Every structure is written in C-alpha cells, then in structure tokens.
A tleap script that builds the chain and sets N, CA, C and O, in Angstrom:
source leaprc.protein.ff14SB
mol = sequence {
  NMET SER HIE ALA THR VAL ALA ALA ARG SER
  GLY VAL SER GLU PRO THR VAL LYS ARG ILE
  LEU GLY GLY GLN LEU ALA GLU ALA SER PHE
  ALA ASN VAL VAL ALA ILE ALA GLU ALA LEU
  GLY MET THR VAL GLY LEU GLY GLU THR ASP
  ALA GLU GLU LEU ARG ARG GLN GLN ALA ARG
  ARG LYS ALA GLU GLN ILE ALA ARG LEU VAL
  GLN GLY THR SER ALA LEU GLU SER GLN ALA
  VAL ASP GLN ALA ALA TYR GLU ARG LEU VAL
  GLU ARG SER PHE HIE GLU LEU MET ALA GLY
  SER ARG ARG ARG LEU TRP ALA CGLU
}
set mol.1.N position { -18.133 -6.577 -18.382 }
set mol.1.CA position { -16.740 -6.424 -18.014 }
set mol.1.C position { -16.652 -6.631 -16.494 }
set mol.1.O position { -17.476 -6.104 -15.746 }
set mol.2.N position { -15.682 -7.377 -16.056 }
set mol.2.CA position { -15.550 -7.659 -14.627 }
set mol.2.C position { -14.959 -6.458 -13.893 }
set mol.2.O position { -14.356 -5.571 -14.497 }
set mol.3.N position { -15.146 -6.456 -12.585 }
set mol.3.CA position { -14.562 -5.382 -11.765 }
set mol.3.C position { -13.041 -5.391 -11.877 }
set mol.3.O position { -12.410 -4.334 -11.909 }
set mol.4.N position { -12.450 -6.589 -11.938 }
set mol.4.CA position { -10.996 -6.700 -12.049 }
set mol.4.C position { -10.502 -6.074 -13.355 }
set mol.4.O position { -9.473 -5.400 -13.373 }
set mol.5.N position { -11.230 -6.298 -14.435 }
set mol.5.CA position { -10.843 -5.729 -15.729 }
set mol.5.C position { -10.949 -4.205 -15.705 }
set mol.5.O position { -10.061 -3.505 -16.192 }
set mol.6.N position { -12.041 -3.703 -15.134 }
set mol.6.CA position { -12.212 -2.244 -15.029 }
set mol.6.C position { -11.089 -1.654 -14.179 }
set mol.6.O position { -10.543 -0.601 -14.510 }
set mol.7.N position { -10.745 -2.330 -13.085 }
set mol.7.CA position { -9.670 -1.851 -12.212 }
set mol.7.C position { -8.343 -1.807 -12.963 }
set mol.7.O position { -7.596 -0.834 -12.867 }
set mol.8.N position { -8.061 -2.866 -13.708 }
set mol.8.CA position { -6.804 -2.918 -14.471 }
set mol.8.C position { -6.754 -1.825 -15.534 }
set mol.8.O position { -5.718 -1.185 -15.714 }
set mol.9.N position { -7.862 -1.607 -16.239 }
set mol.9.CA position { -7.896 -0.599 -17.300 }
set mol.9.C position { -7.859 0.829 -16.761 }
set mol.9.O position { -7.310 1.728 -17.398 }
set mol.10.N position { -8.448 1.029 -15.583 }
set mol.10.CA position { -8.564 2.392 -15.055 }
set mol.10.C position { -7.419 2.784 -14.138 }
set mol.10.O position { -7.156 3.971 -13.941 }
set mol.11.N position { -6.726 1.782 -13.570 }
set mol.11.CA position { -5.681 2.085 -12.598 }
set mol.11.C position { -6.243 2.371 -11.213 }
set mol.11.O position { -5.526 2.856 -10.338 }
set mol.12.N position { -7.519 2.073 -11.012 }
set mol.12.CA position { -8.191 2.278 -9.728 }
set mol.12.C position { -8.306 0.912 -9.066 }
set mol.12.O position { -8.572 -0.083 -9.740 }
set mol.13.N position { -8.108 0.856 -7.757 }
set mol.13.CA position { -8.160 -0.441 -7.078 }
set mol.13.C position { -9.522 -1.101 -7.253 }
set mol.13.O position { -10.540 -0.423 -7.395 }
set mol.14.N position { -9.528 -2.430 -7.242 }
set mol.14.CA position { -10.776 -3.163 -7.445 }
set mol.14.C position { -11.824 -2.854 -6.368 }
set mol.14.O position { -12.994 -2.689 -6.711 }
set mol.15.N position { -11.454 -2.768 -5.066 }
set mol.15.CA position { -12.469 -2.416 -4.067 }
set mol.15.C position { -13.101 -1.047 -4.328 }
set mol.15.O position { -14.299 -0.855 -4.122 }
set mol.16.N position { -12.280 -0.105 -4.782 }
set mol.16.CA position { -12.807 1.223 -5.096 }
set mol.16.C position { -13.732 1.158 -6.305 }
set mol.16.O position { -14.779 1.804 -6.315 }
set mol.17.N position { -13.361 0.391 -7.319 }
set mol.17.CA position { -14.224 0.204 -8.492 }
set mol.17.C position { -15.567 -0.367 -8.054 }
set mol.17.O position { -16.616 0.104 -8.494 }
set mol.18.N position { -15.542 -1.375 -7.193 }
set mol.18.CA position { -16.782 -1.996 -6.711 }
set mol.18.C position { -17.650 -0.986 -5.962 }
set mol.18.O position { -18.865 -0.941 -6.155 }
set mol.19.N position { -17.020 -0.174 -5.106 }
set mol.19.CA position { -17.793 0.838 -4.357 }
set mol.19.C position { -18.425 1.862 -5.289 }
set mol.19.O position { -19.600 2.199 -5.139 }
set mol.20.N position { -17.659 2.353 -6.240 }
set mol.20.CA position { -18.172 3.379 -7.148 }
set mol.20.C position { -19.282 2.812 -8.030 }
set mol.20.O position { -20.336 3.430 -8.175 }
set mol.21.N position { -19.051 1.652 -8.614 }
set mol.21.CA position { -20.064 1.057 -9.484 }
set mol.21.C position { -21.269 0.564 -8.684 }
set mol.21.O position { -22.353 0.372 -9.235 }
set mol.22.N position { -21.071 0.362 -7.391 }
set mol.22.CA position { -22.167 -0.039 -6.517 }
set mol.22.C position { -22.992 1.135 -6.014 }
set mol.22.O position { -23.966 0.950 -5.285 }
set mol.23.N position { -22.601 2.345 -6.405 }
set mol.23.CA position { -23.393 3.522 -6.045 }
set mol.23.C position { -22.935 4.263 -4.813 }
set mol.23.O position { -23.600 5.210 -4.392 }
set mol.24.N position { -21.828 3.871 -4.221 }
set mol.24.CA position { -21.320 4.553 -3.041 }
set mol.24.C position { -20.366 5.668 -3.474 }
set mol.24.O position { -19.152 5.573 -3.295 }
set mol.25.N position { -20.937 6.709 -4.040 }
set mol.25.CA position { -20.130 7.775 -4.639 }
set mol.25.C position { -19.699 8.850 -3.654 }
set mol.25.O position { -18.836 9.664 -3.983 }
set mol.26.N position { -20.266 8.878 -2.469 }
set mol.26.CA position { -19.971 9.963 -1.530 }
set mol.26.C position { -18.484 10.036 -1.206 }
set mol.26.O position { -17.955 11.123 -0.976 }
set mol.27.N position { -17.814 8.906 -1.184 }
set mol.27.CA position { -16.399 8.878 -0.827 }
set mol.27.C position { -15.483 8.808 -2.047 }
set mol.27.O position { -14.261 8.772 -1.896 }
set mol.28.N position { -16.047 8.788 -3.243 }
set mol.28.CA position { -15.259 8.624 -4.459 }
set mol.28.C position { -14.654 9.949 -4.901 }
set mol.28.O position { -15.300 10.994 -4.836 }
set mol.29.N position { -13.413 9.889 -5.350 }
set mol.29.CA position { -12.803 11.091 -5.909 }
set mol.29.C position { -13.275 11.248 -7.355 }
set mol.29.O position { -13.579 10.268 -8.035 }
set mol.30.N position { -13.327 12.480 -7.800 }
set mol.30.CA position { -13.745 12.744 -9.169 }
set mol.30.C position { -12.776 12.085 -10.147 }
set mol.30.O position { -13.190 11.582 -11.191 }
set mol.31.N position { -11.485 12.089 -9.808 }
set mol.31.CA position { -10.475 11.484 -10.680 }
set mol.31.C position { -10.740 9.988 -10.863 }
set mol.31.O position { -10.608 9.469 -11.971 }
set mol.32.N position { -11.112 9.294 -9.785 }
set mol.32.CA position { -11.408 7.866 -9.900 }
set mol.32.C position { -12.660 7.617 -10.732 }
set mol.32.O position { -12.696 6.681 -11.530 }
set mol.33.N position { -13.673 8.433 -10.557 }
set mol.33.CA position { -14.903 8.286 -11.340 }
set mol.33.C position { -14.596 8.476 -12.826 }
set mol.33.O position { -15.078 7.714 -13.664 }
set mol.34.N position { -13.802 9.485 -13.148 }
set mol.34.CA position { -13.436 9.744 -14.547 }
set mol.34.C position { -12.619 8.583 -15.104 }
set mol.34.O position { -12.854 8.151 -16.233 }
set mol.35.N position { -11.658 8.068 -14.325 }
set mol.35.CA position { -10.824 6.950 -14.795 }
set mol.35.C position { -11.674 5.715 -15.081 }
set mol.35.O position { -11.470 5.037 -16.088 }
set mol.36.N position { -12.623 5.426 -14.198 }
set mol.36.CA position { -13.499 4.264 -14.403 }
set mol.36.C position { -14.393 4.482 -15.621 }
set mol.36.O position { -14.578 3.571 -16.428 }
set mol.37.N position { -14.942 5.679 -15.752 }
set mol.37.CA position { -15.794 5.975 -16.907 }
set mol.37.C position { -15.018 5.794 -18.209 }
set mol.37.O position { -15.528 5.205 -19.161 }
set mol.38.N position { -13.794 6.296 -18.249 }
set mol.38.CA position { -12.979 6.153 -19.459 }
set mol.38.C position { -12.649 4.695 -19.735 }
set mol.38.O position { -12.623 4.281 -20.893 }
set mol.39.N position { -12.397 3.907 -18.690 }
set mol.39.CA position { -12.129 2.478 -18.869 }
set mol.39.C position { -13.335 1.768 -19.455 }
set mol.39.O position { -13.194 0.764 -20.154 }
set mol.40.N position { -14.514 2.287 -19.173 }
set mol.40.CA position { -15.757 1.705 -19.703 }
set mol.40.C position { -16.159 2.322 -21.041 }
set mol.40.O position { -17.209 1.993 -21.592 }
set mol.41.N position { -15.310 3.228 -21.564 }
set mol.41.CA position { -15.598 3.851 -22.847 }
set mol.41.C position { -16.593 4.991 -22.756 }
set mol.41.O position { -17.245 5.330 -23.743 }
set mol.42.N position { -16.713 5.580 -21.588 }
set mol.42.CA position { -17.662 6.678 -21.363 }
set mol.42.C position { -16.887 7.956 -21.035 }
set mol.42.O position { -15.689 7.920 -20.753 }
set mol.43.N position { -17.585 9.063 -21.077 }
set mol.43.CA position { -16.996 10.327 -20.655 }
set mol.43.C position { -17.848 10.910 -19.541 }
set mol.43.O position { -19.041 10.626 -19.429 }
set mol.44.N position { -17.214 11.725 -18.727 }
set mol.44.CA position { -17.908 12.409 -17.646 }
set mol.44.C position { -17.802 13.896 -17.931 }
set mol.44.O position { -16.704 14.431 -18.084 }
set mol.45.N position { -18.937 14.553 -18.001 }
set mol.45.CA position { -18.935 15.978 -18.260 }
set mol.45.C position { -20.017 16.667 -17.474 }
set mol.45.O position { -20.979 16.046 -17.022 }
set mol.46.N position { -19.847 17.937 -17.321 }
set mol.46.CA position { -20.837 18.732 -16.609 }
set mol.46.C position { -21.730 19.497 -17.571 }
set mol.46.O position { -22.529 20.334 -17.151 }
set mol.47.N position { -21.596 19.215 -18.850 }
set mol.47.CA position { -22.429 19.905 -19.827 }
set mol.47.C position { -22.016 21.357 -19.975 }
set mol.47.O position { -20.848 21.708 -19.809 }
set mol.48.N position { -22.980 22.182 -20.284 }
set mol.48.CA position { -22.718 23.590 -20.531 }
set mol.48.C position { -22.869 24.454 -19.282 }
set mol.48.O position { -22.728 25.674 -19.354 }
set mol.49.N position { -23.155 23.831 -18.137 }
set mol.49.CA position { -23.389 24.578 -16.910 }
set mol.49.C position { -22.065 25.064 -16.340 }
set mol.49.O position { -21.111 24.295 -16.224 }
set mol.50.N position { -22.011 26.354 -15.982 }
set mol.50.CA position { -20.795 26.879 -15.380 }
set mol.50.C position { -20.836 26.700 -13.860 }
set mol.50.O position { -21.872 26.340 -13.302 }
set mol.51.N position { -19.721 26.948 -13.204 }
set mol.51.CA position { -19.595 26.720 -11.763 }
set mol.51.C position { -20.598 27.546 -10.965 }
set mol.51.O position { -21.168 27.049 -9.994 }
set mol.52.N position { -20.820 28.778 -11.352 }
set mol.52.CA position { -21.754 29.634 -10.608 }
set mol.52.C position { -23.183 29.119 -10.730 }
set mol.52.O position { -23.948 29.184 -9.768 }
set mol.53.N position { -23.546 28.613 -11.892 }
set mol.53.CA position { -24.885 28.056 -12.065 }
set mol.53.C position { -25.048 26.802 -11.217 }
set mol.53.O position { -26.103 26.599 -10.616 }
set mol.54.N position { -24.018 25.956 -11.157 }
set mol.54.CA position { -24.069 24.774 -10.299 }
set mol.54.C position { -24.238 25.175 -8.839 }
set mol.54.O position { -24.989 24.543 -8.096 }
set mol.55.N position { -23.541 26.222 -8.438 }
set mol.55.CA position { -23.647 26.727 -7.064 }
set mol.55.C position { -25.061 27.210 -6.774 }
set mol.55.O position { -25.607 26.926 -5.708 }
set mol.56.N position { -25.661 27.942 -7.718 }
set mol.56.CA position { -27.047 28.420 -7.538 }
set mol.56.C position { -28.023 27.249 -7.455 }
set mol.56.O position { -28.934 27.255 -6.628 }
set mol.57.N position { -27.834 26.256 -8.305 }
set mol.57.CA position { -28.715 25.087 -8.282 }
set mol.57.C position { -28.613 24.346 -6.951 }
set mol.57.O position { -29.624 23.927 -6.387 }
set mol.58.N position { -27.392 24.188 -6.456 }
set mol.58.CA position { -27.197 23.507 -5.175 }
set mol.58.C position { -27.813 24.318 -4.036 }
set mol.58.O position { -28.439 23.750 -3.141 }
set mol.59.N position { -27.643 25.628 -4.063 }
set mol.59.CA position { -28.230 26.485 -3.020 }
set mol.59.C position { -29.751 26.386 -3.050 }
set mol.59.O position { -30.388 26.350 -1.997 }
set mol.60.N position { -30.331 26.343 -4.225 }
set mol.60.CA position { -31.790 26.224 -4.352 }
set mol.60.C position { -32.261 24.879 -3.791 }
set mol.60.O position { -33.235 24.820 -3.040 }
set mol.61.N position { -31.559 23.794 -4.162 }
set mol.61.CA position { -31.935 22.462 -3.651 }
set mol.61.C position { -31.851 22.417 -2.128 }
set mol.61.O position { -32.751 21.912 -1.457 }
set mol.62.N position { -30.760 22.951 -1.599 }
set mol.62.CA position { -30.572 22.918 -0.146 }
set mol.62.C position { -31.596 23.802 0.552 }
set mol.62.O position { -32.097 23.438 1.616 }
set mol.63.N position { -31.914 24.949 -0.023 }
set mol.63.CA position { -32.922 25.850 0.557 }
set mol.63.C position { -34.287 25.167 0.585 }
set mol.63.O position { -35.034 25.304 1.554 }
set mol.64.N position { -34.607 24.441 -0.466 }
set mol.64.CA position { -35.881 23.708 -0.499 }
set mol.64.C position { -35.904 22.593 0.534 }
set mol.64.O position { -36.945 22.331 1.137 }
set mol.65.N position { -34.772 21.933 0.744 }
set mol.65.CA position { -34.692 20.902 1.780 }
set mol.65.C position { -34.956 21.512 3.158 }
set mol.65.O position { -35.708 20.959 3.961 }
set mol.66.N position { -34.334 22.645 3.413 }
set mol.66.CA position { -34.515 23.327 4.700 }
set mol.66.C position { -35.972 23.710 4.886 }
set mol.66.O position { -36.545 23.487 5.953 }
set mol.67.N position { -36.570 24.282 3.861 }
set mol.67.CA position { -37.966 24.710 3.951 }
set mol.67.C position { -38.898 23.514 4.176 }
set mol.67.O position { -39.849 23.606 4.952 }
set mol.68.N position { -38.630 22.402 3.504 }
set mol.68.CA position { -39.468 21.200 3.709 }
set mol.68.C position { -39.333 20.680 5.130 }
set mol.68.O position { -40.309 20.228 5.728 }
set mol.69.N position { -38.121 20.745 5.672 }
set mol.69.CA position { -37.897 20.312 7.045 }
set mol.69.C position { -38.680 21.190 8.022 }
set mol.69.O position { -39.324 20.682 8.940 }
set mol.70.N position { -38.621 22.502 7.821 }
set mol.70.CA position { -39.363 23.427 8.676 }
set mol.70.C position { -40.861 23.201 8.517 }
set mol.70.O position { -41.604 23.188 9.498 }
set mol.71.N position { -41.293 23.025 7.283 }
set mol.71.CA position { -42.717 22.805 7.011 }
set mol.71.C position { -43.198 21.523 7.692 }
set mol.71.O position { -44.275 21.504 8.288 }
set mol.72.N position { -42.407 20.457 7.605 }
set mol.72.CA position { -42.784 19.199 8.232 }
set mol.72.C position { -42.824 19.304 9.743 }
set mol.72.O position { -43.734 18.780 10.385 }
set mol.73.N position { -41.838 19.981 10.312 }
set mol.73.CA position { -41.803 20.163 11.766 }
set mol.73.C position { -42.981 21.003 12.224 }
set mol.73.O position { -43.614 20.700 13.236 }
set mol.74.N position { -43.273 22.061 11.476 }
set mol.74.CA position { -44.404 22.925 11.825 }
set mol.74.C position { -45.725 22.169 11.746 }
set mol.74.O position { -46.606 22.363 12.584 }
set mol.75.N position { -45.861 21.314 10.746 }
set mol.75.CA position { -47.093 20.537 10.600 }
set mol.75.C position { -47.268 19.594 11.780 }
set mol.75.O position { -48.384 19.384 12.254 }
set mol.76.N position { -46.151 19.019 12.259 }
set mol.76.CA position { -46.222 18.138 13.422 }
set mol.76.C position { -46.668 18.894 14.672 }
set mol.76.O position { -47.297 18.324 15.563 }
set mol.77.N position { -46.339 20.167 14.724 }
set mol.77.CA position { -46.708 20.998 15.872 }
set mol.77.C position { -48.034 21.716 15.642 }
set mol.77.O position { -48.396 22.615 16.401 }
set mol.78.N position { -48.753 21.323 14.601 }
set mol.78.CA position { -50.057 21.919 14.245 }
set mol.78.C position { -49.945 23.407 13.934 }
set mol.78.O position { -50.868 24.177 14.204 }
set mol.79.N position { -48.818 23.803 13.371 }
set mol.79.CA position { -48.610 25.199 12.966 }
set mol.79.C position { -48.193 25.200 11.496 }
set mol.79.O position { -47.073 25.580 11.154 }
set mol.80.N position { -49.087 24.779 10.661 }
set mol.80.CA position { -48.774 24.617 9.244 }
set mol.80.C position { -48.246 25.907 8.618 }
set mol.80.O position { -48.667 27.011 8.965 }
set mol.81.N position { -47.316 25.732 7.691 }
set mol.81.CA position { -46.729 26.849 6.959 }
set mol.81.C position { -47.456 26.952 5.626 }
set mol.81.O position { -47.498 25.986 4.864 }
set mol.82.N position { -48.032 28.128 5.340 }
set mol.82.CA position { -48.736 28.270 4.063 }
set mol.82.C position { -47.737 28.415 2.916 }
set mol.82.O position { -46.540 28.578 3.148 }
set mol.83.N position { -48.225 28.356 1.694 }
set mol.83.CA position { -47.364 28.367 0.510 }
set mol.83.C position { -46.516 29.636 0.423 }
set mol.83.O position { -45.338 29.571 0.072 }
set mol.84.N position { -47.101 30.777 0.738 }
set mol.84.CA position { -46.350 32.042 0.662 }
set mol.84.C position { -45.205 32.050 1.676 }
set mol.84.O position { -44.092 32.468 1.356 }
set mol.85.N position { -45.477 31.592 2.885 }
set mol.85.CA position { -44.430 31.543 3.914 }
set mol.85.C position { -43.345 30.541 3.519 }
set mol.85.O position { -42.159 30.783 3.747 }
set mol.86.N position { -43.750 29.427 2.933 }
set mol.86.CA position { -42.801 28.422 2.454 }
set mol.86.C position { -41.873 29.028 1.398 }
set mol.86.O position { -40.656 28.859 1.468 }
set mol.87.N position { -42.444 29.726 0.429 }
set mol.87.CA position { -41.642 30.333 -0.640 }
set mol.87.C position { -40.699 31.399 -0.095 }
set mol.87.O position { -39.564 31.513 -0.558 }
set mol.88.N position { -41.159 32.189 0.890 }
set mol.88.CA position { -40.276 33.183 1.520 }
set mol.88.C position { -39.113 32.499 2.235 }
set mol.88.O position { -37.977 32.971 2.180 }
set mol.89.N position { -39.403 31.394 2.902 }
set mol.89.CA position { -38.361 30.647 3.597 }
set mol.89.C position { -37.339 30.087 2.615 }
set mol.89.O position { -36.137 30.125 2.879 }
set mol.90.N position { -37.811 29.567 1.480 }
set mol.90.CA position { -36.901 29.067 0.458 }
set mol.90.C position { -36.005 30.195 -0.046 }
set mol.90.O position { -34.791 30.021 -0.153 }
set mol.91.N position { -36.589 31.339 -0.355 }
set mol.91.CA position { -35.805 32.468 -0.873 }
set mol.91.C position { -34.785 32.970 0.143 }
set mol.91.O position { -33.632 33.227 -0.203 }
set mol.92.N position { -35.213 33.109 1.396 }
set mol.92.CA position { -34.297 33.590 2.436 }
set mol.92.C position { -33.158 32.586 2.626 }
set mol.92.O position { -31.996 32.982 2.716 }
set mol.93.N position { -33.480 31.299 2.687 }
set mol.93.CA position { -32.451 30.276 2.855 }
set mol.93.C position { -31.505 30.250 1.659 }
set mol.93.O position { -30.295 30.097 1.825 }
set mol.94.N position { -32.055 30.400 0.455 }
set mol.94.CA position { -31.242 30.438 -0.765 }
set mol.94.C position { -30.208 31.561 -0.683 }
set mol.94.O position { -29.024 31.340 -0.938 }
set mol.95.N position { -30.654 32.755 -0.329 }
set mol.95.CA position { -29.741 33.912 -0.272 }
set mol.95.C position { -28.705 33.746 0.837 }
set mol.95.O position { -27.551 34.139 0.667 }
set mol.96.N position { -29.099 33.175 1.958 }
set mol.96.CA position { -28.139 32.936 3.039 }
set mol.96.C position { -27.089 31.910 2.618 }
set mol.96.O position { -25.906 32.068 2.919 }
set mol.97.N position { -27.523 30.865 1.926 }
set mol.97.CA position { -26.579 29.857 1.450 }
set mol.97.C position { -25.625 30.437 0.411 }
set mol.97.O position { -24.434 30.124 0.423 }
set mol.98.N position { -26.132 31.271 -0.480 }
set mol.98.CA position { -25.278 31.887 -1.499 }
set mol.98.C position { -24.257 32.833 -0.878 }
set mol.98.O position { -23.138 32.952 -1.378 }
set mol.99.N position { -24.629 33.499 0.193 }
set mol.99.CA position { -23.734 34.461 0.839 }
set mol.99.C position { -22.761 33.788 1.800 }
set mol.99.O position { -21.734 34.366 2.155 }
set mol.100.N position { -23.083 32.577 2.217 }
set mol.100.CA position { -22.285 31.905 3.238 }
set mol.100.C position { -21.160 31.059 2.671 }
set mol.100.O position { -20.756 31.198 1.517 }
set mol.101.N position { -20.678 30.189 3.520 }
set mol.101.CA position { -19.562 29.304 3.212 }
set mol.101.C position { -19.923 28.307 2.113 }
set mol.101.O position { -21.003 27.717 2.129 }
set mol.102.N position { -19.018 28.127 1.171 }
set mol.102.CA position { -19.234 27.127 0.122 }
set mol.102.C position { -19.225 25.729 0.718 }
set mol.102.O position { -19.910 24.832 0.226 }
set mol.103.N position { -18.452 25.549 1.770 }
set mol.103.CA position { -18.401 24.241 2.431 }
set mol.103.C position { -19.783 23.874 2.968 }
set mol.103.O position { -20.223 22.733 2.826 }
set mol.104.N position { -20.460 24.834 3.579 }
set mol.104.CA position { -21.799 24.596 4.111 }
set mol.104.C position { -22.791 24.284 2.977 }
set mol.104.O position { -23.711 23.481 3.137 }
set mol.105.N position { -22.581 24.926 1.856 }
set mol.105.CA position { -23.469 24.728 0.720 }
set mol.105.C position { -23.404 23.292 0.205 }
set mol.105.O position { -24.430 22.725 -0.171 }
set mol.106.N position { -22.221 22.704 0.183 }
set mol.106.CA position { -22.053 21.373 -0.384 }
set mol.106.C position { -22.080 20.265 0.652 }
set mol.106.O position { -22.139 19.092 0.282 }
set mol.107.N position { -22.039 20.593 1.930 }
set mol.107.CA position { -22.056 19.562 2.986 }
set mol.107.C position { -23.426 18.889 3.034 }
set mol.107.O position { -24.449 19.516 2.761 }
set mol.108.N position { -23.429 17.639 3.377 }
set mol.108.CA position { -24.692 16.896 3.493 }
set mol.108.C position { -25.319 17.138 4.803 }
set mol.108.O position { -26.389 16.598 5.085 }
savepdb mol mol.pdb
quit
C-alpha cells in the first residue's frame, strides 16, 4: 500500500505517514499512530498492562540506564563499580524516579 493510500485512509498527512512508518515515532501523536494502524488493518493496544505497571517498567529501565552510565564513567576513571553497588544504584534511582516527576520519568 502506498503512503498516499495510507494517508487517504487514515486522515493523516502523507509526510506524517512517511515519518511514522519510517520509524521516527518520537514526534508522532498516539492518535496518528492508531489511525495509521487502523488504515493498515491493524490494532494498537497496550495489552493487559495497567498504567502503574508501565510506570514501574519505565522507572526500572531509566534507573538501569543511569546505573550503566555511572558504571561506565567510573570504569573510565579506574573506579569500577561492583555488582552489589550497581544493584543498589539501580534500586535507589528506581525509587527516586517513582517518587519524582512523571515528566522526568518519560523524558529522554
């Protein structure tokens, strides 16, 4: 199916269809993604996961990113972080993210 056909069926502009189907989802609205999926005969769902579980998963991912960054920086400075310290850092970062701003949790 051409981009023009998807755009016509979904009501989403062709440039936006091209960006979304090209993988540039950071700027895409959820409504446009759903419209394009429906035009292609697909559905978009979050499964059985509730909002709080998604929030916990995101906080865990972000906490692990932070810990890896600290671990990498420490290794460059010849001050390696052992596994126990890494896990403590992940847990502390996770709890701080859960207690903090939701905007910070989802920001890149």
